Each structure stands twice: as structure tokens, then as C-alpha cells.
C-alpha positions as CSV (number, residue, x, y, z in Angstrom):
1,M,2.4,-3.3,139.7
2,T,4.9,-5.7,138.1
3,I,7.3,-7.8,140.1
4,G,10.1,-5.5,139.0
5,E,8.3,-2.5,140.2
6,A,7.5,-4.2,143.5
7,L,11.1,-5.1,144.0
8,K,12.1,-1.5,143.3
9,K,9.6,-0.3,145.9
10,E,10.9,-2.7,148.5
11,R,14.5,-1.7,147.7
12,I,13.8,2.0,148.1
13,M,12.0,1.4,151.4
14,L,15.1,-0.5,152.6
15,G,17.4,2.2,151.4
16,L,19.5,-0.2,149.3
17,T,21.3,0.3,146.0
18,Q,20.5,-2.1,143.1
19,T,23.8,-3.9,143.8
20,Q,23.0,-4.4,147.4
21,M,19.5,-5.6,146.6
22,A,20.7,-8.1,144.0
23,G,23.4,-9.3,146.4
24,K,25.1,-12.5,145.3
25,V,21.9,-13.7,143.5
26,L,22.1,-11.6,140.3
27,T,24.4,-9.2,138.7
28,K,23.6,-5.5,139.1
29,S,23.0,-5.2,135.4
30,Y,20.6,-8.0,135.2
31,Y,18.7,-6.9,138.3
32,S,18.4,-3.4,137.0
33,K,16.7,-4.8,133.9
34,I,14.2,-6.6,136.1
35,E,13.2,-3.4,137.8
36,R,12.7,-1.8,134.4
37,N,10.6,-4.8,133.2
38,V,13.1,-5.6,130.5
39,H,13.8,-9.1,132.0
40,E,11.7,-11.4,134.1
41,I,13.1,-13.0,137.3
42,N,12.7,-16.7,137.9
43,A,11.0,-18.0,141.1
44,I,14.1,-19.3,142.8
45,D,16.1,-16.0,142.3
46,L,13.1,-14.0,143.6
47,I,12.9,-16.2,146.7
48,N,16.6,-15.8,147.4
49,I,16.5,-12.0,147.0
50,L,13.4,-11.7,149.2
51,N,14.8,-14.0,151.9
52,S,18.2,-12.3,152.0
53,H,16.4,-9.0,152.9
54,G,13.8,-10.5,155.3
55,I,10.9,-9.8,153.0
56,N,7.9,-12.0,153.4
57,T,7.3,-13.8,150.1
58,A,3.6,-14.4,150.5
59,E,2.9,-10.8,151.4
60,F,5.1,-9.5,148.6
61,L,3.2,-11.6,146.0
62,N,-0.2,-10.8,147.6
63,N,0.5,-7.1,147.3
64,I,1.3,-7.5,143.6
65,E,-2.0,-9.4,143.1
66,K,-4.1,-6.6,144.7
67,S,-2.9,-4.1,142.1
68,E,-3.9,-6.1,139.0
69,S,-7.3,-5.6,137.5
70,S,-7.1,-7.8,134.4
71,I,-8.0,-11.5,134.9
72,E,-5.3,-12.6,132.4
73,I,-2.6,-10.7,134.3
74,R,-3.9,-12.0,137.6
75,I,-3.8,-15.6,136.3
76,H,-0.1,-15.0,135.3
77,K,0.6,-13.8,138.8
78,Y,-1.2,-16.7,140.4
79,N,0.9,-19.1,138.3
80,Y,4.0,-17.3,139.6
81,M,2.8,-17.5,143.2
82,L,2.2,-21.2,142.7
83,H,5.7,-21.8,141.4
84,V,7.3,-19.8,144.3
85,A,5.2,-21.7,146.9
86,Y,6.3,-25.0,145.2
87,Y,10.0,-24.2,145.3
88,Q,9.7,-23.1,149.0
89,K,7.4,-26.0,149.9
90,D,5.3,-23.3,151.5
91,L,1.9,-24.6,152.5
92,K,0.8,-21.2,154.0
93,S,1.4,-19.5,150.6
94,L,-0.6,-22.2,148.9
95,D,-3.5,-21.6,151.4
96,L,-3.3,-17.9,150.7
97,L,-3.4,-18.5,147.0
98,H,-6.3,-20.8,147.4
99,Q,-8.2,-18.1,149.2
100,L,-7.5,-15.6,146.4
101,L,-8.7,-18.0,143.8
102,K,-12.0,-18.6,145.6
103,K,-12.8,-14.9,145.1
104,E,-12.4,-15.3,141.3
105,K,-15.0,-16.3,138.8
106,Q,-14.6,-20.1,138.6
107,I,-13.4,-20.3,135.0
108,D,-11.4,-23.2,133.6
109,E,-8.0,-21.5,134.2
110,I,-8.9,-20.8,137.9
111,L,-10.2,-24.4,138.4
112,D,-6.9,-25.8,136.9
113,L,-4.9,-23.6,139.4
114,E,-7.0,-24.9,142.3
115,A,-6.4,-28.4,141.2
116,Q,-2.6,-27.7,141.0
117,I,-2.7,-26.4,144.5
118,E,-4.3,-29.6,145.8
119,L,-1.7,-31.6,143.9
120,L,1.2,-29.6,145.3
121,K,-0.1,-29.9,148.8
122,A,-0.2,-33.7,148.4
123,S,3.2,-33.7,146.9
124,I,4.8,-31.6,149.7
125,K,3.2,-33.8,152.3
126,K,4.1,-36.9,150.2
127,D,0.5,-38.2,150.5
128,F,-1.7,-38.2,147.5
129,S,-4.5,-39.8,149.5
130,L,-5.1,-36.3,150.8
131,I,-6.8,-35.6,147.5
132,P,-10.5,-36.8,147.7
133,I,-11.3,-39.7,145.4
134,N,-13.8,-37.6,143.4
135,E,-11.2,-34.9,142.9
136,Q,-8.7,-37.5,141.8
137,K,-11.2,-38.8,139.2
138,R,-11.9,-35.3,138.0
139,L,-8.2,-34.6,137.5
140,K,-7.6,-37.9,135.7
141,N,-10.6,-37.2,133.4
142,I,-9.3,-33.7,132.6
143,I,-6.0,-35.3,131.4
144,L,-7.4,-38.4,129.8
145,N,-9.9,-36.3,127.8
146,T,-7.3,-33.8,126.6
147,E,-7.2,-33.5,122.8
148,N,-4.9,-30.5,122.5
149,W,-2.0,-30.3,124.9
150,N,-1.1,-26.8,126.2
151,E,1.0,-25.5,129.1
152,S,-1.8,-25.6,131.6
153,N,-2.8,-29.2,131.1
154,L,0.8,-30.4,130.6
155,R,1.8,-28.8,133.9
156,L,-1.3,-30.5,135.5
157,F,-0.2,-33.9,134.2
158,S,3.3,-33.4,135.4
159,M,2.1,-33.0,138.9
160,A,-0.8,-35.5,138.7
161,M,1.3,-38.3,137.2
162,Q,1.3,-40.4,140.4
163,L,-2.5,-40.6,140.3
164,F,-2.2,-42.9,137.2
165,K,-1.1,-46.4,136.9
166,I,2.3,-46.6,135.2
167,E,0.8,-48.4,132.2
168,E,-1.5,-45.3,131.7
169,V,1.4,-42.9,132.2
170,N,3.4,-44.7,129.5
171,I,0.7,-44.1,126.9
172,I,0.2,-40.4,127.9
173,V,3.9,-39.5,127.9
174,F,4.4,-41.3,124.6
175,S,1.6,-39.1,123.1
176,I,3.2,-36.0,124.6
177,F,6.7,-36.8,123.5
178,S,5.5,-37.6,120.0
179,K,3.9,-34.2,119.7
180,Y,6.9,-32.3,121.2
181,K,9.8,-34.2,119.6
182,N,11.8,-31.0,118.9
183,I,12.0,-29.7,122.5
184,N,14.6,-27.0,121.5
185,G,12.1,-25.5,119.1
186,L,9.6,-24.8,122.0
187,S,9.2,-21.6,124.0
188,S,11.4,-21.6,127.2
189,S,8.4,-22.1,129.5
190,L,7.0,-25.1,127.4
191,Q,10.5,-26.5,127.2
192,K,10.8,-26.5,131.0
193,I,7.4,-28.3,131.4
194,I,8.3,-31.0,128.8
195,A,11.7,-31.5,130.5
196,A,9.9,-31.7,133.9
197,I,7.5,-34.4,132.6
198,A,10.5,-36.4,131.3
199,V,12.3,-36.2,134.6
200,N,9.2,-37.0,136.7
201,F,8.3,-39.9,134.4
202,L,11.8,-41.4,134.8
203,E,11.5,-41.1,138.6
204,Y,8.0,-42.6,138.6
205,S,9.1,-45.5,136.4
206,H,12.0,-46.2,138.7
207,C,9.8,-46.0,141.8
208,C,7.4,-48.5,140.1
209,G,10.3,-50.9,139.6
210,M,10.3,-50.5,135.8
211,K,13.3,-51.5,133.7
212,Q,14.5,-49.6,130.6
213,S,11.8,-49.5,127.9
214,K,10.9,-47.7,124.8
215,Y,9.0,-45.2,127.0
216,T,11.9,-44.4,129.3
217,K,14.3,-44.3,126.3
218,R,12.1,-41.7,124.7
219,A,12.2,-39.6,127.9
220,L,16.0,-40.0,128.1
221,D,16.3,-39.0,124.4
222,I,14.2,-35.9,125.0
223,L,16.5,-34.7,127.8
224,D,19.6,-35.7,126.0
225,S,18.6,-33.5,123.0
226,L,18.4,-30.4,125.1
227,T,21.0,-27.8,124.2
228,E,24.0,-27.3,126.5
229,E,22.8,-24.1,128.1
230,P,22.8,-23.1,131.8
231,N,19.0,-23.4,132.0
232,N,19.2,-27.0,130.9
233,C,21.9,-28.1,133.4
234,F,19.6,-29.7,135.9
235,A,17.5,-31.6,133.3
236,K,20.7,-32.9,131.6
237,L,22.1,-34.0,135.0
238,M,18.9,-35.9,135.7
239,K,19.2,-37.5,132.3
240,S,22.7,-38.8,133.2
241,Y,21.5,-39.9,136.6
242,Y,18.6,-42.0,135.4
243,Q,20.6,-43.4,132.5
244,N,23.0,-44.7,135.1
245,V,20.2,-45.9,137.3
246,F,18.6,-47.9,134.4
247,D,22.1,-49.2,133.5
248,S,22.6,-50.4,137.1
249,N,25.6,-48.1,137.4
250,A,25.2,-47.3,141.1
251,K,28.6,-45.7,141.5
252,E,28.1,-43.1,138.8
253,A,24.5,-42.4,139.8
254,K,25.6,-41.7,143.4
255,K,28.3,-39.3,142.1
256,I,25.6,-37.2,140.5
257,L,23.5,-37.1,143.6
258,D,26.6,-36.1,145.7
259,F,27.3,-33.3,143.2
260,L,23.8,-32.0,143.6
261,S,23.9,-32.2,147.4
262,K,27.2,-30.3,147.5
263,N,25.8,-27.5,145.3
264,G,22.8,-26.6,147.4
265,M,20.2,-29.1,146.1
266,S,20.1,-31.5,149.0
267,E,16.3,-30.9,149.3
268,I,15.8,-32.2,145.8
269,V,18.2,-35.1,146.3
270,S,16.1,-36.2,149.4
271,K,13.1,-36.7,147.1
272,I,15.0,-38.8,144.5
273,K,14.7,-42.5,145.0
274,Y,17.7,-44.8,144.5
275,K,18.1,-48.4,145.4
């Protein structure tokens, strides 16, 4: 069962039309295509639709997982569950996902997902010391020994960045940005990961008290080169924010944070450091 099919099943059980199910989150036309598996739905929109109708997110995703027999398809769904849990800061959903993964054959993809769960838990609790030292070393070794970057290890690095010293991170991000110079030529999913790495790197550099450098400039350039499309709005706002931070323009930086707060992103703003 796909996410679209599961949404349709829930909608029919609730006795709603597609317009009612989509609510203010999506247009009826776009939502209809999701039910027909023409379009995918991003994690935030899915969360908003489920919450608006009182549907338990963890149970919804768990029911989808039970219907899948192919490991490749299940891994795709596990990644989706991971993203949803991250956006909701939902530790219970992460625990559920961890239980599901323990039942799988412990192949590299499953081990990477389990590592990401530990990183997300630590991130949500804002305490990376929760990750055992031996696991921290294992995660760092995975990243440091990477020869060919792919979506899985790039995502892992994006979340594990704070396990490294800033000097180590500088070298790693320079390697990544050198490989992915043309961010607009990447797939949409890979583009999001590279943009996330750039934003996380700028935040980590700022938290470490670093000034503008060739490394932060490369990250700013990557974000600046993104096309002016709705999907890139947040990344480009973050580029402007950190540019002002590194330029010591406190007034303009605060304006951007205020704008985000007024537009439903106060949770994100609370995690951004500014002195």
C-alpha cells in the first residue's frame, strides 16, 4: 500500500471528500494526484493533513510498512518515517521505527538508518553525549572512510556533523561542495541534502565562533546559487541570515528570524543560535 492509497483509505473511512481531506494544506487537484500515486507528498504536508483529521502518524506509517514485502520499498518507507519523526520531534515514532529495523536483516542500509535514529534522538534532546563513544567512533569512521558520496552517507554526515571538530568538518564539506558544485543539476532529494549540509555547516561554524572563511563562503555560494523556486525558499533565507551574521549585521539577521517566527517556524528559530 502506498502513502496515497493509505490516505484514500483513511479519507473514505472518515467519510470525507478529497477537498475536505486536503483542507488548507494542499489543493484538491494536487491531493487527488497523491491518492492516484501521480505525485508524492512531502513529510510536512503529510503530518499536517494527518494531524488535522486526528490520525495517529506513527500508526499510519506503521500500517503502510506492514503491507510492503520488498526490502527496497520498506527502506524507502523507513526513510519517510524517519523524516516525519524528525519534523515532529517525535521520539515515540523513532522508537517504533527502531523496533521495526531490529526485525530486518542487518544490511548496511538498515544499519545506516539505525545510526540516523540515534543521531536524531540526540539532536532532539540536544545531547550528543547520549550516543555511546564506540557508536560515535563508528559513525565518524563511516564518514571519514567514505570514498563515494551518496544520499545515505551525505544525510548521515549532515546529522553527525557535531561529532567532529570544526577543522575536520571544514575538510569534509569542502570535499562535498567540490563534488556537487552544480547543485541545480542534482535530483531534488540530493539537492535538499546538500542545501541542508550547507545550512548546518554555517550554523555549526557560527556556534564554534568561526569567522567568515573560504569554507563558509563556499557554503554561502552553494545556497546562493539555488534557483528561485518555492522549494528553495528556506535555504535561501538561511543564506541571507548567515551572510548577515558573518557580516555582523545583527539588525538584518533579526529581521529574517522574526519573519520565520511569524510564518509558523518558531520551532526552527528556537534552534538557531545568534549572538
